[in-house]
Backbone as numpy.savetxt, mean C-alpha at the origin, in Angstrom:
# Nx Ny Nz CAx CAy CAz Cx Cy Cz
14.57 -15.94 -2.61 13.27 -15.44 -3.03 13.49 -14.14 -3.80
12.97 -14.05 -5.00 13.13 -12.82 -5.78 12.27 -11.72 -5.19
12.61 -10.50 -5.52 11.88 -9.35 -4.97 10.41 -9.39 -5.36
10.07 -9.87 -6.55 8.66 -9.93 -6.94 7.91 -11.00 -6.15
8.61 -12.07 -5.77 7.98 -13.06 -4.89 7.77 -12.49 -3.50
8.70 -11.64 -3.05 8.54 -10.98 -1.76 7.33 -10.06 -1.77
7.09 -9.43 -2.92 5.91 -8.58 -3.07 4.65 -9.41 -2.85
4.60 -10.59 -3.46 3.45 -11.49 -3.25 3.34 -11.94 -1.81
4.49 -12.29 -1.19 4.50 -12.73 0.19 3.94 -11.65 1.11
4.39 -10.41 0.90 3.90 -9.30 1.72 2.38 -9.14 1.57
1.89 -9.29 0.34 0.45 -9.12 0.11 -0.35 -10.24 0.76
0.16 -11.46 0.69 -0.53 -12.58 1.34 -0.63 -12.33 2.84
0.46 -11.86 3.43 0.47 -11.54 4.85 -0.55 -10.43 5.16
-0.54 -9.38 4.37 -1.48 -8.27 4.57 -2.92 -8.75 4.49
-3.22 -9.54 3.47 -4.60 -10.03 3.33 -4.99 -10.92 4.51
-4.04 -11.66 5.06 -4.31 -12.45 6.25 -4.69 -11.58 7.43
-3.97 -10.47 7.62 -4.29 -9.54 8.71 -5.64 -8.88 8.48
-5.96 -8.59 7.22 -7.26 -8.00 6.91 -8.37 -9.00 7.21
-8.15 -10.26 6.85 -9.16 -11.29 7.12 -9.40 -11.50 8.60
-8.44 -11.15 9.43 -8.60 -11.26 10.88 -9.35 -10.06 11.47
-9.58 -9.05 10.64 -10.24 -7.84 11.15 -11.75 -7.99 11.10
-12.39 -7.14 11.85 -13.85 -7.08 11.91 -14.26 -5.80 11.17
-15.08 -5.94 10.15 -15.45 -4.77 9.36 -16.02 -3.64 10.21
-16.67 -3.97 11.29 -17.25 -2.95 12.17 -16.19 -2.04 12.78
-14.94 -2.50 12.80 -13.86 -1.70 13.39 -12.98 -1.01 12.35
-13.30 -1.14 11.09 -12.46 -0.59 10.03 -12.31 0.92 10.10
-13.27 1.60 10.69 -13.23 3.06 10.73 -13.04 3.59 12.14
-12.62 2.72 13.06 -12.33 3.13 14.43 -10.87 3.55 14.50
-10.64 4.70 15.11 -9.27 5.20 15.29 -9.00 5.27 16.80
-8.38 4.21 17.34 -8.12 4.19 18.78 -7.11 5.28 19.19
-7.13 5.63 20.46 -6.13 6.58 20.98 -4.74 6.06 20.65
-3.87 6.96 20.23 -2.50 6.60 19.93 -2.27 6.22 18.47
-3.33 6.13 17.68 -3.21 5.79 16.26 -3.62 7.00 15.42
-2.90 7.20 14.32 -3.20 8.33 13.44 -4.29 8.02 12.42
-4.48 6.73 12.12 -5.41 6.36 11.06 -6.13 5.08 11.44
-6.93 4.58 10.51 -7.80 3.43 10.74 -7.36 2.24 9.89
-8.00 1.12 10.10 -7.73 -0.06 9.27 -8.03 0.27 7.81
-9.20 0.87 7.54 -9.56 1.20 6.15 -8.50 2.09 5.52
-8.03 3.11 6.25 -7.03 4.02 5.69 -5.75 3.26 5.38
-5.28 2.42 6.29 -4.03 1.68 6.06 -4.14 0.77 4.85
-5.28 0.12 4.68 -5.48 -0.75 3.52 -5.45 0.07 2.23
-6.20 1.15 2.20 -6.20 2.00 1.02 -4.84 2.62 0.76
-4.12 2.95 1.83 -2.79 3.54 1.69 -1.81 2.55 1.08
-1.87 1.29 1.49 -1.02 0.26 0.88 -1.27 0.20 -0.61
-2.55 0.14 -0.99 -2.91 0.05 -2.41 -2.45 1.29 -3.18
-2.82 2.47 -2.70 -2.52 3.71 -3.42 -1.01 3.95 -3.52
-0.27 3.60 -2.48 1.18 3.79 -2.52 1.83 2.89 -3.55
1.39 1.62 -3.62 1.96 0.73 -4.62 1.65 1.24 -6.03
0.47 1.76 -6.23 0.12 2.32 -7.54 1.03 3.50 -7.88
1.17 4.43 -6.94 1.97 5.63 -7.24 3.45 5.31 -7.40
3.96 4.36 -6.62 5.36 3.98 -6.77 5.61 3.25 -8.09
4.64 2.45 -8.52 4.78 1.79 -9.82 4.80 2.83 -10.93
3.96 3.84 -10.82 3.95 4.94 -11.80 5.29 5.67 -11.79
5.86 5.84 -10.62 7.16 6.51 -10.53 8.25 5.68 -11.19
8.17 4.36 -11.00 9.18 3.46 -11.58 9.00 3.29 -13.08
7.75 3.20 -13.51 7.41 2.97 -14.92 6.45 4.09 -15.34
6.94 5.21 -15.83 6.09 6.36 -16.11 4.90 6.08 -17.03
4.98 5.07 -17.87 3.86 4.75 -18.77 2.74 3.99 -18.05
2.96 3.56 -16.83 1.96 2.80 -16.08 0.72 3.66 -15.81
-0.44 3.07 -16.03 -1.71 3.75 -15.76 -2.21 3.36 -14.38
-2.31 4.32 -13.48 -2.74 4.07 -12.11 -4.19 3.59 -12.10
-4.42 2.52 -11.34 -5.77 1.98 -11.14 -6.35 2.65 -9.90
-7.61 3.02 -9.97 -8.32 3.72 -8.88 -7.61 5.01 -8.48
-7.24 5.81 -9.45 -6.59 7.09 -9.15 -7.48 7.98 -8.28
-8.79 7.75 -8.33 -9.73 8.53 -7.51 -9.54 8.28 -6.01
-8.86 7.22 -5.64 -8.62 6.92 -4.23 -7.43 7.68 -3.66
-6.59 8.21 -4.51 -5.35 8.86 -4.03 -5.64 9.95 -3.01
-6.65 10.77 -3.25 -6.92 11.88 -2.34 -7.33 11.42 -0.95
-7.73 10.16 -0.83 -8.11 9.60 0.48 -6.93 8.97 1.21
-5.96 8.44 0.45 -4.98 7.54 1.04 -3.51 7.93 0.88
-3.20 9.01 0.20 -1.79 9.38 0.06 -1.25 9.82 1.43
0.09 9.82 1.58 0.66 10.27 2.85 0.14 11.65 3.23
-0.14 11.80 4.50 -0.64 13.08 5.00 -2.15 13.17 5.06
-2.85 12.20 4.46 -4.31 12.22 4.54 -4.75 11.55 5.83
-6.02 11.79 6.17 -6.56 11.26 7.42 -8.07 11.10 7.25
-8.63 10.00 7.74 -10.08 9.81 7.60 -10.91 10.93 8.22
-10.35 11.63 9.19 -11.09 12.73 9.82 -11.38 13.87 8.84
-10.60 13.96 7.77 -10.79 15.06 6.81 -11.35 14.59 5.46
-11.78 13.33 5.38 -12.33 12.84 4.12 -13.61 13.59 3.77
-13.69 14.01 2.53 -14.91 14.65 2.03 -15.65 13.74 1.07
-14.99 12.68 0.59 -15.61 11.72 -0.32 -15.84 10.41 0.44
-16.76 9.63 -0.07 -17.03 8.32 0.52 -15.87 7.38 0.19
-15.31 6.73 1.19 -14.19 5.82 0.90 -14.68 4.54 0.25
-13.78 3.79 -0.37 -14.16 2.50 -0.96 -14.65 1.54 0.11
-15.50 0.64 -0.31 -16.04 -0.37 0.60 -14.98 -1.41 0.92
-15.27 -2.23 1.92 -14.38 -3.33 2.26 -14.18 -4.23 1.05
-15.26 -4.56 0.37 -15.18 -5.45 -0.80 -14.33 -4.84 -1.91
-14.50 -3.55 -2.16 -13.70 -2.89 -3.20 -12.21 -2.89 -2.86
-11.89 -2.61 -1.61 -10.48 -2.57 -1.20 -9.85 -3.95 -1.25
-10.54 -4.95 -0.73 -9.97 -6.30 -0.74 -9.80 -6.80 -2.17
-10.78 -6.57 -3.01 -10.68 -6.99 -4.41 -9.49 -6.30 -5.09
-9.35 -5.01 -4.86 -8.24 -4.27 -5.46 -6.89 -4.81 -4.98
-6.79 -5.09 -3.68 -5.54 -5.64 -3.13 -5.23 -7.02 -3.71
-6.24 -7.83 -3.87 -6.04 -9.19 -4.40 -5.53 -9.17 -5.84
-6.02 -8.25 -6.64 -5.66 -8.18 -8.06 -4.35 -7.44 -8.32
-3.98 -6.57 -7.44 -2.86 -5.67 -7.69 -1.50 -6.34 -7.91
-1.08 -7.29 -7.07 0.29 -7.80 -7.25 0.56 -8.42 -8.61
-0.35 -9.21 -9.12 -0.12 -9.85 -10.42 -0.03 -8.81 -11.53
-0.90 -7.80 -11.47 -0.89 -6.73 -12.47 0.41 -5.94 -12.39
0.86 -5.65 -11.20 2.09 -4.89 -11.00 3.32 -5.71 -11.42
3.32 -7.00 -11.09 4.44 -7.86 -11.46 4.66 -7.86 -12.97
3.59 -7.91 -13.74 3.71 -7.93 -15.20 4.41 -6.66 -15.69
4.09 -5.54 -15.07 4.68 -4.26 -15.47 6.15 -4.17 -15.07
6.48 -4.73 -13.91 7.82 -4.55 -13.35 8.84 -5.61 -13.74
8.38 -6.84 -14.02 9.29 -7.98 -14.07 10.47 -7.85 -15.04
10.32 -7.23 -16.15 11.43 -7.10 -17.09 12.14 -5.75 -16.99
11.83 -5.01 -15.94 12.37 -3.66 -15.81 13.14 -3.43 -14.51
13.34 -4.47 -13.71 13.89 -4.29 -12.37 15.25 -3.58 -12.35
16.09 -3.85 -13.33 17.43 -3.25 -13.34 17.46 -1.87 -14.00
16.34 -1.45 -14.53 16.29 -0.14 -15.19 16.51 0.99 -14.18
17.26 2.00 -14.60 17.39 3.17 -13.72 16.11 3.99 -13.73
15.84 4.67 -12.64 14.70 5.58 -12.60 15.04 6.84 -13.38
14.05 7.41 -14.01 14.31 8.65 -14.76 14.72 9.75 -13.79
14.24 9.68 -12.57 14.64 10.62 -11.52 14.73 9.83 -10.21
15.91 9.77 -9.59 16.03 9.01 -8.34 15.04 9.52 -7.30
14.64 8.62 -6.41 13.68 8.95 -5.35 14.39 8.85 -4.01
14.28 9.89 -3.21 14.93 9.90 -1.91 13.88 9.89 -0.80
14.22 9.16 0.26 13.44 9.18 1.49 14.33 9.89 2.50
14.05 11.14 2.72 14.91 11.93 3.59 16.32 11.98 3.05
17.28 12.07 3.95 18.69 12.11 3.55 19.33 10.74 3.63
18.58 9.77 4.14 19.15 8.47 4.46 19.14 7.48 3.30
18.15 7.57 2.45 17.95 6.48 1.49 17.58 7.05 0.13
18.34 6.69 -0.88 18.04 7.10 -2.24 17.87 5.87 -3.11
16.78 5.85 -3.86 16.49 4.75 -4.77 16.74 5.24 -6.19
17.48 4.41 -6.95 17.78 4.84 -8.31 17.46 3.78 -9.36
16.90 2.64 -8.93 16.47 1.61 -9.89 15.03 1.20 -9.59
14.41 0.56 -10.55 13.07 0.02 -10.37 13.08 -0.99 -9.22
14.11 -1.83 -9.17 14.18 -2.83 -8.10 14.22 -2.17 -6.71
14.91 -1.07 -6.57 14.95 -0.37 -5.29 13.56 0.11 -4.89
12.79 0.57 -5.85 11.41 0.99 -5.58 10.59 -0.22 -5.10
10.76 -1.37 -5.75 10.02 -2.57 -5.35 10.43 -3.00 -3.94
11.70 -2.92 -3.63 12.15 -3.23 -2.26 11.47 -2.31 -1.26
11.37 -1.05 -1.59 10.67 -0.11 -0.71 9.19 -0.46 -0.59
8.55 -0.86 -1.69 7.14 -1.27 -1.65 6.92 -2.40 -0.65
7.81 -3.39 -0.69 7.68 -4.55 0.21 7.82 -4.09 1.66
8.83 -3.28 1.93 9.05 -2.78 3.29 7.84 -1.95 3.74
7.39 -1.06 2.89 6.26 -0.18 3.20 5.01 -1.00 3.53
4.73 -2.01 2.73 3.55 -2.83 2.97 3.67 -3.56 4.31
4.87 -4.06 4.62 5.07 -4.74 5.89 4.80 -3.83 7.08
5.24 -2.59 7.00 5.00 -1.62 8.07 3.49 -1.45 8.28
2.76 -1.24 7.19 1.32 -0.98 7.32 0.53 -2.23 7.66
1.01 -3.40 7.24 0.36 -4.65 7.68 0.52 -4.80 9.19
1.67 -4.42 9.71 1.88 -4.44 11.16 0.95 -3.48 11.88
0.72 -2.32 11.29 -0.22 -1.36 11.89 -1.63 -1.94 11.86
-2.01 -2.59 10.77 -3.33 -3.23 10.70 -3.45 -4.28 11.80
-2.40 -5.07 12.00 -2.40 -6.07 13.08 -2.60 -5.38 14.44
-1.87 -4.29 14.68 -2.01 -3.56 15.94 -3.41 -2.98 16.09
-3.96 -2.44 15.01 -5.33 -1.91 15.06 -6.34 -3.02 15.33
-6.12 -4.19 14.75 -7.00 -5.33 15.04 -7.02 -5.61 16.54
-5.87 -5.61 17.15 -5.76 -5.89 18.59 -6.35 -4.75 19.41
-6.11 -3.52 19.00 -6.59 -2.36 19.77 -8.10 -2.18 19.69
-8.71 -2.74 18.65 -10.16 -2.56 18.47 -10.96 -3.81 18.83
-10.31 -4.83 19.36 -11.04 -6.03 19.77 -11.98 -5.68 20.91
-13.12 -6.33 20.87 -14.11 -6.06 21.93 -13.95 -7.00 23.08
């Protein structure tokens, strides 16, 4: 399976977990969790946008206005703007992989203009490495969405 197919696979899995959620619980933050279902969904979207921009500097970020809500370190408790609706987030997630694939598909082996490091352990220096990280990152947050679904069941 190519890395771009893995990107699609991860998104299909994520959308499945979202479809299992109850919109009434999207903004519930159970004890032991740092964020909500809505935040994790927006974070997946915003992170893929920003990482694509990092990999392909000419890429124009879609919904750049969402970044202040969903970048690392943000939290729904400190939101000052109204977050996107369930419909807006799901629609954005559904459209994103195909749009991103078009931008990335002929550039996977390209070196990054500036390597990206995650701590001291992992350094990414190609577009493909960024895409691998995107897939891993989405899987982590899809798992959190699954856990939040279970923690917020009535």
